Backbone atoms as SQL, in Angstrom:
CREATE TABLE atoms (id INTEGER PRIMARY KEY, chain TEXT, resi INTEGER, resn TEXT, atom TEXT, x REAL, y REAL, z REAL);
INSERT INTO atoms VALUES
  (1, 'A', 1, 'MET', 'N', -133.752, -157.148, 127.676),
  (2, 'A', 1, 'MET', 'CA', -132.325, -156.673, 128.368),
  (3, 'A', 1, 'MET', 'C', -131.630, -157.467, 128.896),
  (4, 'A', 2, 'ARG', 'N', -132.236, -158.529, 129.583),
  (5, 'A', 2, 'ARG', 'CA', -131.122, -159.606, 130.196),
  (6, 'A', 2, 'ARG', 'C', -130.364, -160.441, 129.204),
  (7, 'A', 3, 'LYS', 'N', -130.743, -160.786, 128.031),
  (8, 'A', 3, 'LYS', 'CA', -129.892, -161.267, 126.690),
  (9, 'A', 3, 'LYS', 'C', -128.722, -160.485, 126.930),
  (10, 'A', 4, 'GLU', 'N', -128.740, -159.079, 127.032),
  (11, 'A', 4, 'GLU', 'CA', -127.651, -157.864, 126.561),
  (12, 'A', 4, 'GLU', 'C', -126.624, -158.235, 127.762),
  (13, 'A', 5, 'ARG', 'N', -127.094, -158.218, 128.922),
  (14, 'A', 5, 'ARG', 'CA', -126.399, -158.565, 130.049),
  (15, 'A', 5, 'ARG', 'C', -125.709, -159.840, 130.408),
  (16, 'A', 6, 'ASN', 'N', -126.179, -160.826, 129.387),
  (17, 'A', 6, 'ASN', 'CA', -125.788, -161.879, 129.588),
  (18, 'A', 6, 'ASN', 'C', -124.559, -162.454, 128.151),
  (19, 'A', 7, 'ASN', 'N', -124.748, -161.490, 127.303),
  (20, 'A', 7, 'ASN', 'CA', -124.224, -161.583, 126.130),
  (21, 'A', 7, 'ASN', 'C', -122.384, -161.514, 126.233),
  (22, 'A', 8, 'PRO', 'N', -121.514, -162.587, 126.165),
  (23, 'A', 8, 'PRO', 'CA', -120.134, -162.473, 126.637),
  (24, 'A', 8, 'PRO', 'C', -119.343, -161.366, 125.889),
  (25, 'A', 9, 'HIS', 'N', -119.923, -160.930, 125.191),
  (26, 'A', 9, 'HIS', 'CA', -119.207, -159.750, 124.551),
  (27, 'A', 9, 'HIS', 'C', -119.200, -158.175, 125.445),
  (28, 'A', 10, 'ASN', 'N', -120.258, -158.359, 126.079),
  (29, 'A', 10, 'ASN', 'CA', -120.772, -156.851, 126.906),
  (30, 'A', 10, 'ASN', 'C', -120.137, -157.265, 128.577),
  (31, 'A', 11, 'CYS', 'N', -119.045, -158.292, 128.551),
  (32, 'A', 11, 'CYS', 'CA', -118.529, -158.773, 129.455),
  (33, 'A', 11, 'CYS', 'C', -117.280, -158.036, 129.552),
  (34, 'A', 12, 'ALA', 'N', -116.659, -156.795, 130.750),
  (35, 'A', 12, 'ALA', 'CA', -115.696, -156.212, 131.090),
  (36, 'A', 12, 'ALA', 'C', -114.691, -157.253, 130.827),
  (37, 'A', 13, 'VAL', 'N', -114.677, -157.984, 131.307),
  (38, 'A', 13, 'VAL', 'CA', -113.540, -158.843, 131.425),
  (39, 'A', 13, 'VAL', 'C', -113.144, -159.190, 129.905),
  (40, 'A', 14, 'VAL', 'N', -113.867, -159.772, 129.157),
  (41, 'A', 14, 'VAL', 'CA', -113.732, -160.074, 127.726),
  (42, 'A', 14, 'VAL', 'C', -113.149, -159.323, 126.933),
  (43, 'A', 15, 'ARG', 'N', -113.862, -157.784, 127.302),
  (44, 'A', 15, 'ARG', 'CA', -113.499, -156.617, 126.741),
  (45, 'A', 15, 'ARG', 'C', -111.945, -156.316, 127.202),
  (46, 'A', 16, 'THR', 'N', -111.553, -156.605, 128.365),
  (47, 'A', 16, 'THR', 'CA', -110.262, -156.320, 128.530),
  (48, 'A', 16, 'THR', 'C', -109.098, -157.155, 127.735),
  (49, 'A', 17, 'VAL', 'N', -109.646, -158.423, 127.831),
  (50, 'A', 17, 'VAL', 'CA', -108.769, -159.607, 127.190),
  (51, 'A', 17, 'VAL', 'C', -108.751, -159.233, 125.979),
  (52, 'A', 18, 'GLY', 'N', -109.402, -158.676, 125.355),
  (53, 'A', 18, 'GLY', 'CA', -109.027, -158.231, 123.736),
  (54, 'A', 18, 'GLY', 'C', -108.372, -157.334, 123.610),
  (55, 'A', 19, 'TYR', 'N', -108.241, -156.437, 124.562),
  (56, 'A', 19, 'TYR', 'CA', -107.233, -155.436, 124.251),
  (57, 'A', 19, 'TYR', 'C', -105.621, -155.890, 124.887),
  (58, 'A', 20, 'ILE', 'N', -105.773, -156.826, 125.786),
  (59, 'A', 20, 'ILE', 'CA', -104.193, -157.179, 126.023),
  (60, 'A', 20, 'ILE', 'C', -104.252, -158.703, 126.310),
  (61, 'A', 21, 'GLY', 'N', -105.066, -159.196, 125.642),
  (62, 'A', 21, 'GLY', 'CA', -104.814, -160.998, 125.642),
  (63, 'A', 21, 'GLY', 'C', -104.159, -161.487, 124.496),
  (64, 'A', 22, 'GLY', 'N', -103.826, -162.355, 124.649),
  (65, 'A', 22, 'GLY', 'CA', -102.627, -163.039, 123.747),
  (66, 'A', 22, 'GLY', 'C', -101.352, -163.612, 124.430),
  (67, 'A', 23, 'LYS', 'N', -100.473, -164.442, 123.847),
  (68, 'A', 23, 'LYS', 'CA', -99.282, -164.552, 124.114),
  (69, 'A', 23, 'LYS', 'C', -98.145, -163.405, 124.689),
  (70, 'A', 24, 'TRP', 'N', -98.165, -162.408, 123.736),
  (71, 'A', 24, 'TRP', 'CA', -97.249, -161.425, 123.483),
  (72, 'A', 24, 'TRP', 'C', -97.426, -160.094, 124.078),
  (73, 'A', 25, 'LYS', 'N', -99.237, -159.655, 124.063),
  (74, 'A', 25, 'LYS', 'CA', -99.330, -158.447, 124.257),
  (75, 'A', 25, 'LYS', 'C', -99.011, -157.707, 126.026),
  (76, 'A', 26, 'PRO', 'N', -99.044, -158.788, 126.462),
  (77, 'A', 26, 'PRO', 'CA', -99.134, -158.734, 128.132),
  (78, 'A', 26, 'PRO', 'C', -97.517, -158.542, 128.536),
  (79, 'A', 27, 'ILE', 'N', -96.508, -159.034, 127.433),
  (80, 'A', 27, 'ILE', 'CA', -95.320, -159.015, 127.699),
  (81, 'A', 27, 'ILE', 'C', -94.586, -157.630, 127.032),
  (82, 'A', 28, 'ILE', 'N', -94.944, -157.432, 125.918),
  (83, 'A', 28, 'ILE', 'CA', -94.750, -156.183, 125.639),
  (84, 'A', 28, 'ILE', 'C', -94.959, -155.005, 126.558),
  (85, 'A', 29, 'LEU', 'N', -96.218, -155.213, 127.037),
  (86, 'A', 29, 'LEU', 'CA', -96.651, -153.829, 127.738),
  (87, 'A', 29, 'LEU', 'C', -95.763, -154.106, 129.125),
  (88, 'A', 30, 'ILE', 'N', -95.467, -155.182, 129.636),
  (89, 'A', 30, 'ILE', 'CA', -94.519, -155.213, 130.949),
  (90, 'A', 30, 'ILE', 'C', -93.055, -154.657, 130.415),
  (91, 'A', 31, 'ARG', 'N', -92.662, -154.799, 129.454),
  (92, 'A', 31, 'ARG', 'CA', -91.445, -154.709, 129.102),
  (93, 'A', 31, 'ARG', 'C', -91.544, -152.938, 128.905),
  (94, 'A', 32, 'LEU', 'N', -92.553, -152.112, 128.707),
  (95, 'A', 32, 'LEU', 'CA', -92.518, -150.834, 128.486),
  (96, 'A', 32, 'LEU', 'C', -92.779, -150.353, 129.785),
  (97, 'A', 33, 'ILE', 'N', -92.903, -150.885, 130.738),
  (98, 'A', 33, 'ILE', 'CA', -93.547, -150.377, 132.024),
  (99, 'A', 33, 'ILE', 'C', -92.436, -149.583, 132.675),
  (100, 'A', 34, 'GLY', 'N', -90.909, -149.504, 132.123),
  (101, 'A', 34, 'GLY', 'CA', -89.862, -148.814, 132.705),
  (102, 'A', 34, 'GLY', 'C', -89.611, -147.681, 131.619),
  (103, 'A', 35, 'GLY', 'N', -90.395, -147.412, 130.638),
  (104, 'A', 35, 'GLY', 'CA', -89.864, -146.082, 130.174),
  (105, 'A', 35, 'GLY', 'C', -90.005, -146.893, 128.513),
  (106, 'A', 36, 'SER', 'N', -89.709, -145.962, 127.608),
  (107, 'A', 36, 'SER', 'CA', -89.605, -145.969, 126.215),
  (108, 'A', 36, 'SER', 'C', -88.448, -147.334, 125.835),
  (109, 'A', 37, 'VAL', 'N', -88.805, -147.935, 124.984),
  (110, 'A', 37, 'VAL', 'CA', -87.637, -149.112, 124.347),
  (111, 'A', 37, 'VAL', 'C', -87.702, -149.018, 122.967),
  (112, 'A', 38, 'ARG', 'N', -86.587, -149.115, 122.572),
  (113, 'A', 38, 'ARG', 'CA', -86.540, -149.533, 121.108),
  (114, 'A', 38, 'ARG', 'C', -86.672, -150.849, 120.083),
  (115, 'A', 39, 'PHE', 'N', -87.383, -150.749, 119.262),
  (116, 'A', 39, 'PHE', 'CA', -87.967, -152.319, 118.407),
  (117, 'A', 39, 'PHE', 'C', -86.661, -153.183, 118.905),
  (118, 'A', 40, 'GLY', 'N', -85.129, -152.921, 118.393),
  (119, 'A', 40, 'GLY', 'CA', -84.227, -153.731, 118.458),
  (120, 'A', 40, 'GLY', 'C', -84.072, -154.404, 119.784),
  (121, 'A', 41, 'LYS', 'N', -84.214, -153.179, 121.065),
  (122, 'A', 41, 'LYS', 'CA', -84.256, -153.934, 122.152),
  (123, 'A', 41, 'LYS', 'C', -85.332, -154.864, 122.544),
  (124, 'A', 42, 'LEU', 'N', -86.229, -154.753, 121.985),
  (125, 'A', 42, 'LEU', 'CA', -87.741, -155.762, 122.268),
  (126, 'A', 42, 'LEU', 'C', -87.393, -157.058, 121.696),
  (127, 'A', 43, 'THR', 'N', -86.847, -157.030, 120.494),
  (128, 'A', 43, 'THR', 'CA', -86.443, -158.068, 119.936),
  (129, 'A', 43, 'THR', 'C', -85.440, -158.921, 120.511),
  (130, 'A', 44, 'VAL', 'N', -84.422, -158.547, 121.183),
  (131, 'A', 44, 'VAL', 'CA', -83.550, -159.007, 122.200),
  (132, 'A', 44, 'VAL', 'C', -83.841, -159.524, 123.467),
  (133, 'A', 45, 'GLN', 'N', -84.895, -158.808, 123.762),
  (134, 'A', 45, 'GLN', 'CA', -85.546, -159.057, 125.052),
  (135, 'A', 45, 'GLN', 'C', -86.874, -160.196, 125.204),
  (136, 'A', 46, 'MET', 'N', -87.226, -159.886, 123.767),
  (137, 'A', 46, 'MET', 'CA', -88.396, -161.374, 123.386),
  (138, 'A', 46, 'MET', 'C', -87.615, -161.980, 122.342),
  (139, 'A', 47, 'PRO', 'N', -86.750, -162.876, 122.595),
  (140, 'A', 47, 'PRO', 'CA', -86.239, -163.710, 121.383),
  (141, 'A', 47, 'PRO', 'C', -87.095, -164.982, 120.451),
  (142, 'A', 48, 'ASP', 'N', -88.118, -165.296, 121.590),
  (143, 'A', 48, 'ASP', 'CA', -89.249, -165.922, 120.492),
  (144, 'A', 48, 'ASP', 'C', -89.970, -165.491, 119.787),
  (145, 'A', 49, 'ILE', 'N', -90.096, -164.469, 120.021),
  (146, 'A', 49, 'ILE', 'CA', -91.692, -163.781, 118.905),
  (147, 'A', 49, 'ILE', 'C', -90.405, -163.309, 117.883),
  (148, 'A', 50, 'SER', 'N', -91.139, -163.332, 116.647),
  (149, 'A', 50, 'SER', 'CA', -90.603, -163.116, 115.307),
  (150, 'A', 50, 'SER', 'C', -90.672, -161.537, 115.119),
  (151, 'A', 51, 'ARG', 'N', -89.973, -161.005, 114.515),
  (152, 'A', 51, 'ARG', 'CA', -90.018, -159.742, 113.928),
  (153, 'A', 51, 'ARG', 'C', -91.441, -159.461, 113.386),
  (154, 'A', 52, 'LYS', 'N', -92.146, -160.014, 112.744),
  (155, 'A', 52, 'LYS', 'CA', -93.513, -159.800, 111.834),
  (156, 'A', 52, 'LYS', 'C', -94.337, -160.056, 113.061),
  (157, 'A', 53, 'ILE', 'N', -94.394, -160.803, 113.907),
  (158, 'A', 53, 'ILE', 'CA', -95.515, -161.020, 115.200),
  (159, 'A', 53, 'ILE', 'C', -95.404, -159.880, 115.849),
  (160, 'A', 54, 'LEU', 'N', -93.763, -159.258, 116.181),
  (161, 'A', 54, 'LEU', 'CA', -93.875, -158.080, 117.402),
  (162, 'A', 54, 'LEU', 'C', -94.407, -156.876, 116.273),
  (163, 'A', 55, 'THR', 'N', -93.949, -156.801, 115.354),
  (164, 'A', 55, 'THR', 'CA', -94.299, -155.524, 114.673),
  (165, 'A', 55, 'THR', 'C', -96.211, -155.428, 114.641),
  (166, 'A', 56, 'MET', 'N', -96.718, -156.633, 114.235),
  (167, 'A', 56, 'MET', 'CA', -98.230, -156.922, 114.437),
  (168, 'A', 56, 'MET', 'C', -98.794, -156.585, 115.381),
  (169, 'A', 57, 'GLN', 'N', -98.214, -157.007, 116.903),
  (170, 'A', 57, 'GLN', 'CA', -98.714, -156.763, 118.006),
  (171, 'A', 57, 'GLN', 'C', -98.260, -155.509, 118.485),
  (172, 'A', 58, 'LEU', 'N', -97.294, -154.878, 118.426),
  (173, 'A', 58, 'LEU', 'CA', -97.251, -153.300, 118.618),
  (174, 'A', 58, 'LEU', 'C', -98.011, -152.593, 117.550),
  (175, 'A', 59, 'ARG', 'N', -98.346, -152.556, 116.546),
  (176, 'A', 59, 'ARG', 'CA', -99.513, -151.842, 115.669),
  (177, 'A', 59, 'ARG', 'C', -100.772, -152.067, 116.413),
  (178, 'A', 60, 'GLU', 'N', -101.065, -153.076, 116.784),
  (179, 'A', 60, 'GLU', 'CA', -102.438, -153.299, 117.483),
  (180, 'A', 60, 'GLU', 'C', -102.502, -152.732, 118.669),
  (181, 'A', 61, 'LEU', 'N', -101.469, -152.586, 119.461),
  (182, 'A', 61, 'LEU', 'CA', -101.358, -151.857, 120.643),
  (183, 'A', 61, 'LEU', 'C', -101.385, -150.560, 120.402),
  (184, 'A', 62, 'GLU', 'N', -101.058, -150.120, 119.655),
  (185, 'A', 62, 'GLU', 'CA', -100.960, -148.566, 119.189),
  (186, 'A', 62, 'GLU', 'C', -102.261, -148.091, 118.607),
  (187, 'A', 63, 'GLU', 'N', -102.653, -149.007, 117.669),
  (188, 'A', 63, 'GLU', 'CA', -104.183, -148.675, 117.332),
  (189, 'A', 63, 'GLU', 'C', -105.071, -148.449, 118.645),
  (190, 'A', 64, 'ASP', 'N', -105.053, -149.159, 119.337),
  (191, 'A', 64, 'ASP', 'CA', -105.973, -149.574, 120.560),
  (192, 'A', 64, 'ASP', 'C', -105.607, -148.129, 121.396),
  (193, 'A', 65, 'GLY', 'N', -104.503, -147.488, 121.065),
  (194, 'A', 65, 'GLY', 'CA', -104.139, -146.191, 122.179),
  (195, 'A', 65, 'GLY', 'C', -103.097, -146.546, 123.511),
  (196, 'A', 66, 'LEU', 'N', -102.830, -147.744, 123.518),
  (197, 'A', 66, 'LEU', 'CA', -101.985, -148.872, 124.679),
  (198, 'A', 66, 'LEU', 'C', -100.772, -148.200, 124.449),
  (199, 'A', 67, 'ILE', 'N', -100.381, -147.705, 123.604),
  (200, 'A', 67, 'ILE', 'CA', -98.662, -147.449, 123.227),
  (201, 'A', 67, 'ILE', 'C', -98.433, -146.476, 122.564),
  (202, 'A', 68, 'ILE', 'N', -97.421, -145.705, 122.647),
  (203, 'A', 68, 'ILE', 'CA', -97.142, -144.464, 121.375),
  (204, 'A', 68, 'ILE', 'C', -95.928, -145.012, 120.796),
  (205, 'A', 69, 'ARG', 'N', -95.854, -144.755, 119.636),
  (206, 'A', 69, 'ARG', 'CA', -94.945, -145.208, 118.566),
  (207, 'A', 69, 'ARG', 'C', -93.651, -143.750, 118.318),
  (208, 'A', 70, 'HIS', 'N', -92.460, -143.670, 118.392),
  (209, 'A', 70, 'HIS', 'CA', -91.658, -142.635, 118.291),
  (210, 'A', 70, 'HIS', 'C', -91.022, -142.620, 116.930),
  (211, 'A', 71, 'SER', 'N', -91.024, -142.325, 116.169),
  (212, 'A', 71, 'SER', 'CA', -90.144, -142.708, 115.224),
  (213, 'A', 71, 'SER', 'C', -88.982, -140.988, 114.781),
  (214, 'A', 72, 'TYR', 'N', -87.902, -141.679, 114.728),
  (215, 'A', 72, 'TYR', 'CA', -87.019, -140.816, 114.586),
  (216, 'A', 72, 'TYR', 'C', -86.484, -140.661, 113.362),
  (217, 'A', 73, 'SER', 'N', -86.089, -139.373, 112.598),
  (218, 'A', 73, 'SER', 'CA', -85.490, -139.615, 111.263),
  (219, 'A', 73, 'SER', 'C', -83.459, -139.612, 111.675),
  (220, 'A', 74, 'GLU', 'N', -83.326, -140.503, 111.922),
  (221, 'A', 74, 'GLU', 'CA', -81.666, -140.816, 111.800),
  (222, 'A', 74, 'GLU', 'C', -81.498, -141.928, 111.232),
  (223, 'A', 75, 'LYS', 'N', -79.765, -141.923, 110.900),
  (224, 'A', 75, 'LYS', 'CA', -79.395, -143.006, 110.063),
  (225, 'A', 75, 'LYS', 'C', -78.728, -143.722, 111.034),
  (226, 'A', 76, 'PRO', 'N', -78.869, -144.899, 111.693),
  (227, 'A', 76, 'PRO', 'CA', -80.130, -145.882, 110.753),
  (228, 'A', 76, 'PRO', 'C', -81.208, -145.415, 111.691),
  (229, 'A', 77, 'PRO', 'N', -82.419, -145.646, 111.124),
  (230, 'A', 77, 'PRO', 'CA', -83.546, -144.963, 111.693),
  (231, 'A', 77, 'PRO', 'C', -83.502, -145.868, 113.063),
  (232, 'A', 78, 'ARG', 'N', -84.293, -144.810, 113.732),
  (233, 'A', 78, 'ARG', 'CA', -84.832, -145.514, 115.480),
  (234, 'A', 78, 'ARG', 'C', -86.238, -145.135, 115.542),
  (235, 'A', 79, 'VAL', 'N', -86.721, -146.202, 116.281),
  (236, 'A', 79, 'VAL', 'CA', -88.121, -146.458, 116.629),
  (237, 'A', 79, 'VAL', 'C', -88.244, -146.575, 117.783),
  (238, 'A', 80, 'GLU', 'N', -89.238, -145.982, 118.893),
  (239, 'A', 80, 'GLU', 'CA', -88.933, -146.254, 120.073),
  (240, 'A', 80, 'GLU', 'C', -90.654, -146.666, 120.379),
  (241, 'A', 81, 'TYR', 'N', -90.886, -147.488, 121.479),
  (242, 'A', 81, 'TYR', 'CA', -92.203, -147.272, 121.896),
  (243, 'A', 81, 'TYR', 'C', -92.263, -147.259, 123.663),
  (244, 'A', 82, 'GLU', 'N', -93.612, -146.763, 124.027),
  (245, 'A', 82, 'GLU', 'CA', -93.811, -146.206, 125.237),
  (246, 'A', 82, 'GLU', 'C', -95.150, -146.282, 125.404),
  (247, 'A', 83, 'LEU', 'N', -95.558, -146.456, 126.922),
  (248, 'A', 83, 'LEU', 'CA', -97.011, -146.551, 127.208),
  (249, 'A', 83, 'LEU', 'C', -97.326, -145.273, 127.238),
  (250, 'A', 84, 'SER', 'N', -98.473, -145.286, 126.488),
  (251, 'A', 84, 'SER', 'CA', -99.338, -144.021, 126.242),
  (252, 'A', 84, 'SER', 'C', -100.076, -143.798, 127.834),
  (253, 'A', 85, 'THR', 'N', -100.991, -142.704, 128.177),
  (254, 'A', 85, 'THR', 'CA', -101.703, -142.518, 129.768),
  (255, 'A', 85, 'THR', 'C', -102.678, -143.321, 129.908),
  (256, 'A', 86, 'LEU', 'N', -103.283, -143.917, 128.935),
  (257, 'A', 86, 'LEU', 'CA', -104.116, -145.095, 128.685),
  (258, 'A', 86, 'LEU', 'C', -103.343, -146.536, 129.114),
  (259, 'A', 87, 'GLY', 'N', -102.239, -146.651, 128.395),
  (260, 'A', 87, 'GLY', 'CA', -101.683, -147.728, 128.548),
  (261, 'A', 87, 'GLY', 'C', -101.322, -147.897, 130.372),
  (262, 'A', 88, 'LYS', 'N', -100.999, -146.867, 130.893),
  (263, 'A', 88, 'LYS', 'CA', -100.084, -146.697, 132.155),
  (264, 'A', 88, 'LYS', 'C', -101.193, -147.076, 132.835),
  (265, 'A', 89, 'THR', 'N', -102.489, -146.853, 132.557),
  (266, 'A', 89, 'THR', 'CA', -103.615, -147.498, 133.416),
  (267, 'A', 89, 'THR', 'C', -103.779, -149.143, 133.772),
  (268, 'A', 90, 'LEU', 'N', -102.894, -149.707, 132.589),
  (269, 'A', 90, 'LEU', 'CA', -103.114, -151.241, 133.007),
  (270, 'A', 90, 'LEU', 'C', -101.725, -151.653, 133.962),
  (271, 'A', 91, 'ILE', 'N', -101.236, -150.841, 134.204),
  (272, 'A', 91, 'ILE', 'CA', -100.053, -151.360, 135.266),
  (273, 'A', 91, 'ILE', 'C', -100.680, -152.018, 136.396),
  (274, 'A', 92, 'PRO', 'N', -101.490, -151.453, 137.062),
  (275, 'A', 92, 'PRO', 'CA', -101.937, -152.160, 138.267),
  (276, 'A', 92, 'PRO', 'C', -102.901, -153.575, 137.893),
  (277, 'A', 93, 'VAL', 'N', -103.339, -153.519, 136.862),
  (278, 'A', 93, 'VAL', 'CA', -103.727, -155.053, 136.081),
  (279, 'A', 93, 'VAL', 'C', -103.000, -156.008, 135.967),
  (280, 'A', 94, 'LEU', 'N', -101.729, -155.734, 135.524),
  (281, 'A', 94, 'LEU', 'CA', -100.522, -156.310, 135.018),
  (282, 'A', 94, 'LEU', 'C', -99.841, -156.911, 136.195),
  (283, 'A', 95, 'LYS', 'N', -100.011, -156.110, 137.200),
  (284, 'A', 95, 'LYS', 'CA', -99.373, -156.546, 138.247),
  (285, 'A', 95, 'LYS', 'C', -100.222, -157.413, 139.361),
  (286, 'A', 96, 'ALA', 'N', -101.411, -157.102, 139.018),
  (287, 'A', 96, 'ALA', 'CA', -102.591, -157.993, 139.993),
  (288, 'A', 96, 'ALA', 'C', -102.441, -159.553, 138.900),
  (289, 'A', 97, 'MET', 'N', -102.216, -159.441, 137.668),
  (290, 'A', 97, 'MET', 'CA', -101.780, -160.922, 137.143),
  (291, 'A', 97, 'MET', 'C', -100.479, -161.589, 137.648),
  (292, 'A', 98, 'PHE', 'N', -99.519, -160.465, 137.499),
  (293, 'A', 98, 'PHE', 'CA', -98.028, -161.070, 138.245),
  (294, 'A', 98, 'PHE', 'C', -98.179, -161.968, 139.630),
  (295, 'A', 99, 'ASP', 'N', -99.047, -161.011, 140.285),
  (296, 'A', 99, 'ASP', 'CA', -99.270, -161.675, 142.007),
  (297, 'A', 99, 'ASP', 'C', -100.216, -162.881, 141.783),
  (298, 'A', 100, 'TRP', 'N', -101.173, -163.023, 141.041),
  (299, 'A', 100, 'TRP', 'CA', -101.755, -164.057, 140.898),
  (300, 'A', 100, 'TRP', 'C', -101.211, -165.320, 140.305),
  (301, 'A', 101, 'GLY', 'N', -100.221, -165.150, 139.476),
  (302, 'A', 101, 'GLY', 'CA', -99.242, -166.069, 138.933),
  (303, 'A', 101, 'GLY', 'C', -98.453, -166.802, 139.879),
  (304, 'A', 102, 'VAL', 'N', -98.036, -165.769, 140.608),
  (305, 'A', 102, 'VAL', 'CA', -97.077, -165.953, 141.806),
  (306, 'A', 102, 'VAL', 'C', -97.591, -166.754, 142.383),
  (307, 'A', 103, 'GLN', 'N', -98.730, -166.260, 142.760),
  (308, 'A', 103, 'GLN', 'CA', -99.629, -167.389, 143.874),
  (309, 'A', 103, 'GLN', 'C', -100.097, -168.694, 143.202),
  (310, 'A', 104, 'MET', 'N', -100.199, -168.903, 142.248),
  (311, 'A', 104, 'MET', 'CA', -100.701, -169.996, 141.423),
  (312, 'A', 104, 'MET', 'C', -99.100, -171.095, 141.554),
  (313, 'A', 105, 'GLU', 'N', -97.904, -170.576, 141.727),
  (314, 'A', 105, 'GLU', 'CA', -97.209, -171.416, 141.705),
  (315, 'A', 105, 'GLU', 'C', -96.922, -172.106, 143.003),
  (316, 'A', 106, 'ASP', 'N', -97.459, -171.507, 143.656),
  (317, 'A', 106, 'ASP', 'CA', -97.321, -172.345, 145.105),
  (318, 'A', 106, 'ASP', 'C', -98.727, -173.214, 145.591),
  (319, 'A', 107, 'PRO', 'N', -98.607, -174.654, 145.587),
  (320, 'A', 107, 'PRO', 'CA', -99.975, -175.197, 145.763),
  (321, 'A', 107, 'PRO', 'C', -100.567, -174.994, 147.136),
  (322, 'A', 108, 'LEU', 'N', -99.609, -174.474, 148.250),
  (323, 'A', 108, 'LEU', 'CA', -100.314, -174.013, 149.590),
  (324, 'A', 108, 'LEU', 'C', -100.944, -172.811, 149.348),
  (325, 'A', 109, 'LYS', 'N', -100.650, -172.124, 148.878),
  (326, 'A', 109, 'LYS', 'CA', -101.589, -170.600, 148.521),
  (327, 'A', 109, 'LYS', 'C', -102.732, -170.566, 147.905),
  (328, 'A', 110, 'ARG', 'N', -102.421, -171.774, 146.537),
  (329, 'A', 110, 'ARG', 'CA', -103.773, -172.006, 145.638),
  (330, 'A', 110, 'ARG', 'C', -104.758, -172.610, 146.246),
  (331, 'A', 111, 'SER', 'N', -104.237, -173.462, 147.109),
  (332, 'A', 111, 'SER', 'CA', -105.573, -174.190, 148.041),
  (333, 'A', 111, 'SER', 'C', -106.163, -173.545, 149.148),
  (334, 'A', 112, 'SER', 'N', -105.753, -172.055, 149.487),
  (335, 'A', 112, 'SER', 'CA', -106.025, -171.778, 150.239),
  (336, 'A', 112, 'SER', 'C', -106.772, -169.969, 149.771),
  (337, 'A', 113, 'TRP', 'N', -106.941, -170.042, 148.900),
  (338, 'A', 113, 'TRP', 'CA', -107.521, -168.756, 147.778),
  (339, 'A', 113, 'TRP', 'C', -108.696, -169.513, 147.784),
  (340, 'A', 114, 'ASN', 'N', -109.908, -168.731, 148.034),
  (341, 'A', 114, 'ASN', 'CA', -111.051, -168.792, 147.897),
  (342, 'A', 114, 'ASN', 'C', -111.911, -167.738, 147.400),
  (343, 'A', 115, 'PRO', 'N', -112.073, -167.500, 145.785),
  (344, 'A', 115, 'PRO', 'CA', -112.606, -166.182, 145.879),
  (345, 'A', 115, 'PRO', 'C', -114.333, -166.666, 145.594),
  (346, 'A', 116, 'VAL', 'N', -115.130, -165.688, 146.090),
  (347, 'A', 116, 'VAL', 'CA', -116.089, -165.695, 146.066),
  (348, 'A', 116, 'VAL', 'C', -116.938, -165.008, 144.799),
  (349, 'A', 117, 'LEU', 'N', -117.889, -165.755, 144.235),
  (350, 'A', 117, 'LEU', 'CA', -118.624, -165.155, 142.787),
  (351, 'A', 117, 'LEU', 'C', -119.927, -165.084, 143.293),
  (352, 'A', 118, 'THR', 'N', -120.380, -163.566, 142.808),
  (353, 'A', 118, 'THR', 'CA', -121.815, -163.437, 142.982),
  (354, 'A', 118, 'THR', 'C', -122.406, -163.296, 141.682),
  (355, 'A', 119, 'GLU', 'N', -123.859, -163.638, 141.608),
  (356, 'A', 119, 'GLU', 'CA', -124.204, -163.558, 140.436),
  (357, 'A', 119, 'GLU', 'C', -125.279, -162.296, 140.393),
  (358, 'A', 120, 'ASP', 'N', -124.823, -161.362, 138.941),
  (359, 'A', 120, 'ASP', 'CA', -125.632, -160.062, 139.128),
  (360, 'A', 120, 'ASP', 'C', -126.932, -160.536, 139.564),
  (361, 'A', 121, 'LYS', 'N', -127.684, -159.370, 140.378),
  (362, 'A', 121, 'LYS', 'CA', -129.230, -159.374, 140.454),
  (363, 'A', 121, 'LYS', 'C', -129.765, -158.934, 139.679);
């Protein structure tokens, strides 16, 4: 039983990072907080990501149930992405990550930050 608890794959933080970790997924999720966004607009908002990687990351987020893909039969074809209900539950997590990142920019705030970590009993 003790071995299972110490298995890093059973850690909730590791599980969360598995869903939203990496360079692009948090940025994609943040871009979708305000509502649905077309694929083309994402490519403009994120110029450093290739279309291939963006497509791959969007597919993974969709497979994990965090975003919804809407495809419209128009000419030219239109595809939009939005946060799913499950994806919207990540908004507080992303906000906390943002706040932590802002805090880490300021050395005075960083030195005053004192987390208390407790070991499972």
